[in-house]
N, C-alpha and C positions, 0 to 999 in steps of 0.2 A: 883744362878742367871744365867739367860740365856744370850747367846751371844748378842741378840738384846738389852737386858737391859744394858749390859756393853757398847755397842756402843752408846746407847741413853745417858748414863751418860757422856761418853766422848764428845759427841756433845754438851751436856749442859755445860760442863766445858769449851769447846772451845768457845762457844758463850759468856760465862761470860768474858773470857779473851779478846775476840774480841770486846765486848761491851765497855770495858775500854780502849783498845788500838786504835781501829778503830770504834768509836761509830756510825758514819754515815752508814757504811756498815752493822754493826750488827743491827741497828734499822730498816733498809729497808728490810733485809733478814730474820729477826727473825720470822715474821708471816708465811713465806713460810716454814721455818724449822719446826715450831710448827705444821703446817698443815700436813707436811710429816710424822712426828712422830704420829700424830693422825690417819692418814690413815694406817700406818703400824700397829698401835695398834688395829684398827678395823679389818684389814685383818687377822692378826695373833692371835687375841683374847688374847692379852697380857695386863693385867690390869696395870702392872708396867710401861709400856710405855705410857699408857693412862694418867697416872699421870705426866709423864715427859713432855708431850706436853705443858700444861699451866705453869708448873714450868719453862720450858725453856724460855717462853715468858716473864714471870714476872721477872725472874732473869736477863734476858738481859736488860729489862727496868731499873732495879735497877743499873746495871753496867753502862749503858749509862748515867743515871742521875748522878751517882757518878763521871763520867769523866768530867762533866760540873760544878763542884763545883767552879772552878775559873771563875769569871764573864767575864774576858777578852777573854776567849776561848769558851764561851758559844754560841752555834749555835741553829738552829731551832729544830734539833732532840733532843737536850737536853731539850728544853722547852716542846716538845711534850711527851717526856718520863716522865717528872714530872706530866704533866696533865693526862696521861693515868694511872699512878700509883695512883694519887689522885682519879680518877674515879673508879678504881678497889676497893680501900679502902672504898669509899662511898657506892658502890654497896654491898660490903660484910657486912658493918654495917647495911645498910637498910634491907638486907636479914635476918640478925640476929634479928633485931627489929621486923620485920613482922613475923618471925618464933615464936618469943616470944609472940606476939599478938595471933597467932593461938593456941599456947599451952594454953594460959590463956583464950581462947574462948572469946576474947574481942569484937567480932562482927566486924562491919565496921565503927562505929562512932568514936571510939578511933583511929584506923589507919588513918581515914580521918583527924581528928584533928592533928595527928602527921605530916601528909603530909603537911597540911596547915602551921603548925609551921615551918617545914623545908623550905618551899617556902618563908615564911616571913623572916626567918633568912638569906637565900641566897640572897634575894632581898636587905636586909639591908647591907650585905657585899658588894654587887655590888654597891649600892648607895654610901657607904663609900669609895670604891675604886675609883669611878668616881670623887667624891668631892676631895679626896686626890690627885688624878692625876692633877686636875685643879690647886690646890694650889701649887703643885710641879712645874708645868709648869710656872706659874706666878713667883714663887720665882727664878727659874733658869734664865729666860730671863730678869727679872728685875735686877738681879745681874750682868749678862753679859753686859746689856745695860748701867747700871750705871758705870761700870768699864771702858767701852770704851769711854763714854762721859767725864770721868775725865782723860783720857789718861794714865791710869794705865797699867803696864805690866799685861796682862790678866792671864797668868798662876799663877803669884804670887797673884793677886787679888782673883782668884777663890780659891786658897789654904787658904787665909785668911778668905774668906767668908764661906768656908766649916767648919772652926773651930767654927763659930758662929751659925751653923745649927745643927740639930740632925737628925739621922735616914737616910732615903733614899735621902733627898736633899743633905746632906753632901757627901754621897757616889757618887751621880751623879756629883756634882761639882768637886770632886777629879778625877773622871773618865775622864771628859772633859779636865781637866788640864793635866792629864797624856798623852792623845793623842795629845794635843797641844805641849807639850814638845818634843814629838817624831817627830814633824815637819808637822803634818797634818793641813789642813785648818780648820777654825772654824766650817764650815758645816759638814765636815767629822768627826771632833772631837766630835761634838754633836751626830752625827749619830751612832758613835761607843760607846761613853761614856754614852749616854742616849737613849737606844733602844726604849723606850716607848714614845719618843718625838712625839707630833702630827705631822702628815704629812703636815698639812697646814702651821704650823710655820716653819718647816724644808724647805719646798718648797720656802716660801717667803725669808728665810735666804739665801738659795742657789742662788736664783735669784738676791738678793741684792749683794751678794759676787761676782757674775759674772760680774756685772756692776760697781764694786768697790764703792758700797753705803751701806756698812754694818751698819753704825749708823742709817741711815734712815730706813733700813729694820728692825732693832731691834726696833726702835720707832714705826713703823707700827705694828709689832707683839705685842708689849706691848699694843697699843691702841685696837687691836682686842681682846686680852685676857681680858682687863679691861671692854670692852663693853659686852663681853660674860658673865663675872662674874656679871656685873650689871643686865643683863637680868635674870640670874639665881636667883639672890638674891632679885629681885623685888617682892613686895607683890602680891600674886595671890589671886583671889576671892575665889577659892576652891583648897584645896590641891589635887594634882593628885592622891594620894592613897585613897582619901575619897570614891569614887565610888567603888573601889576594895574592901575596907574593908566592906562597906555596903552590897555589893552583896555576899561577902563571908559569913558574919554572916547570911544573909537572906537564903543562900543556906543550911547552917547547920541546922537552925531552921526549914525550910520547910522540909528538909529530915527527921528530927526527927518526925515532925507532920504527914507527909505522911506515915511514917513507923508504928507509934504506935497509932495515934489518928484517922486517917481517916478510917481505917478498922472498928473501933468501931462505928463511925458515919454511915458508910455504912450499918452495921448490924442493927443498931437501926432504920434507915429509912426504911429498907426492912421489918422489923417486924411490925413497927407502921403504915406506910402509904403505904407499898408495892411499894414505889418509889425508886429512885436511887439518887445519889449525884447530886447537881446542875451542870450546864454546866461548869461554871468557875472552880469549884473544879475538875471536870473530866479532864479538859484541863491541870490543874496544876499537877495532878497525872500522866497523860500520859507523860508530859514533864520530870518529875522526874524519872519515870520508864525508859524513853529513855536514860537519862543521867547516871543513876546508874546501871541499870540491863542489858543494851545492851552492851555486852562485846566488840563487834566490834567497836561500836561508841567510847567507852571509850579508847580502844586501839589506835584508830586513833587520838583521841584528845590528849592522852598522848604523842604519837610519835610526833605530831605537836608541842606540847609545848616543848618537848625536843629539837626539831630541832630549834625552835625559840630562846630558851635560848642558845643553843650551838652556833648558828650563831651570836647572840648578844655578847656573851663572846669572840668569835673568832674575831669579828670586833674590840672589845675593846682592844684586845691584839695584833692585827696585824696592822702595819702601812700601809697606802695606798701608791701605787706607781703611781704617776701622769704620768710618762713616759711609763709605761707598766701596765695598770690596771689589777687587779685580776678579776676573773669571778664574784665573789660576788659584786665587785665594779660596774661592768656593770649592774648587776641585780638591786641593790639598787638605782643607779643613774638613771636607766631607770624608775623605779617607781616614783622617785622624779620629773623627767622631764616631765612625761606624766600625772600625777595626776593634776586635775584642779587648786586647790588652792596652792598646794605645789610647782607647777612649777614656780609661780611668785617668791616665796622666794628663790628657788634654783638659778634661773636666777639672781636675785638681789644680792645674796651672791657672786656668781661668778663674776659679773660685778664689784662689789666693789674691789675685789682683783686685777682684771685686770687693772682697772683705777688707782689704787694705784701704781702698779708696773710701768705702762706706765709713770706716772708722775715722779717717781723717775728716770727712765731711761732717759727721755728727759731732766730733770734738770741736769743730769750728762753729757749731751752733746752727748749722743749716737744717732746713726741713728734710724729711725723709724722701719726698718725691724729687727734690733737687739733688739729693745725694745719689739716688738711683739714676737720675738723668745724667749725672756726671760719669757714671760707669759706662755709659754708651760710647764714650770717647776712648775707652781702653781697647787695647789690641788683644781681644779675646777671640776664641773660636766663634765663627759666624752663627753656628747653631746655638751656642750658649748666649750669644748676643740677642737672638730672637726671644729667648726666654726672659732676658732682662727687659726687653721692650714690652713683653706681655705683663711682667710684674709692674712696670711703670704705669701702664694703662689701667690696670686693676686698682692700683693705689690711688691714682688720680680720680678714679670713679668713686672713691670713698670706701672701698672694700678693706677688710682687715689685712694689715701688712703681712703678718705671719702666714695667714691662710692663703693669701695671694702668692706668696713665695712657694708654698707647697703645690698649689694648683698649676703654677707655671713650670714646675719641675726643677726648682733650684735647690732642692735638698732639704731634709729635715733639720740639719744643723743650722743653716742660715735662717730658717723659719723660727727655730728655737731662740736664736739670738734676739729677734724682735718680739718674741712672745714672753720668754722668761726674763730677759734682760729689761724689757720695757716696763715690767711690773715694778721693778726696783730702781729704774733709772740708770742701769748699768749696761746698757746696750753696747757702748763703745768698748767697755772692758771685756764683755763677752766676745765681741768681734776680734779684739786683740788676742784673746785666748784661742779662738778658732784659727786665726792667721798663723800663730805659732804651731798649732797642731797640724794644720795642712802642710806647712813648710817641712816640718820634721817627718811627717808621714810620706811626703813626696820623696824626700832624700832617701828615706829607708827603703821604699819600694823600688826606686831606681837602682840602688845597689843590690837589692835582693834579685831583681830581674836580671841584672847584669851577671851576677854570680851563678844564676841558674841557666841562662841561655848560652853563655860562653862555653861551659863544659859540653853542652849538647852539640854546639857547633863544632867543637874540636873532635868530638866522637864521630860526627858525620864526615869531617875532613879526614880523619884517620881511616874511616871505612873506604872513602874514595881513593886515597893513596894506596891502601891495601889491595883494593881491587885492581888498580893499575899495575902494581908490582906483580900480583898473581897472574894477570893476563900477559905481562911481558915475559915472565919466566916459564910459563906453561909450555910453549913450543920447545924450549931447550930441554925441559924434563921429558917431553914426549919423544924427542930425538934420542936422548940417552936411554930411555926405556926400549926404543926400537933397536938400538945397537946392542943393548944387553940381551935382548931376546935372540939376536943372531949369534951371539957368543955362547950363551947358555940356553940351549933350546929346552 
């Protein structure tokens, strides 16, 4: 064994130990160390060091993941180590499966069906995770709200409630209870004991705790969660996965027909009538050739799909930071804010949260500027938040509250609440009326948009399927017409 190989093994052992003792340092420096080993292996042409480079990276990930087995000490690099290990395992399994397909000479139809099955399985897991997360959030906040309304000692109530739950909910309740016993506030205890807590609920709870209105904040969170659950469980005219399933089956069928049937039709037409395939059929064949046989196009499409799925899973697993938004938060909020139809829903959703917290703050007897400052902790659109910052600055400069709201683009309704309501001292009542109005209006427009867009989507889906059917049967009609012309000249 060469001296370089011995040094490489020592570096590998050192990183395994470092990954368990100092996981943050090991996780951030392991890619650099693996790259250096790879460079040395290429320069010295040492195959044993070439094997050590990926081994060091994987072994470090395993050590980092093992150091985070205790949920209390788990940090971001522990989560990313688990995710990278899972991705490596999935890639190895996928490579083994595709190698098996290549050995069996299965062609491309069977691998395609395998990929579609994997996509459907992953989509089912993601859907189950989203539904399970909603149920867990509802259960946790309902338990905390009921305990506080009954004036029960919260740690003891959470411990008793955990014994009546199973799985993740019981683990979360016990985690929150543990941090409460250690002297943390309810918001901080939930943030530490329930890392997957939605940022919107956590921001509302933090704002309510800041103005000493925790029961009202919990009631508002429960209302939001029940409204969201009602919207999700409402009967929909068409299931969202219906178009995806139809287009997937159509793609597989058309791929088989274009591969095995259309060449025969083309040969028959050329021999019998000296013609070529009909225009619709040629267009369909060109589209399928572009999708299937153009490697660059498929590579770009696959990378785009991976990016979309990765960003989606990343957003599901990472909580938003209202006070310091991430880059992906700016990107998604920008799209929501500037798209024509989505803009109204995003503005309405943000306004509901702001009006709700303003009403709670004013009912508690707090000054207007502190009430506005509390809204900055809410999980609203970043562009709406900049308008709230503008409003707070103008109010603290001594400008009129209603006029400042208009100038900062917060809408005439909110300005009217502080103008007309302030004259009679009924601003909280006016805000409560606005909150009810925005909630009902939001629900109405969501259903209206759904019942308008879905029929249009089904019409477009029907037109697509109709074009596919016409393009498939056109060659058979052309052959029959050619035969008929030979029999009846």
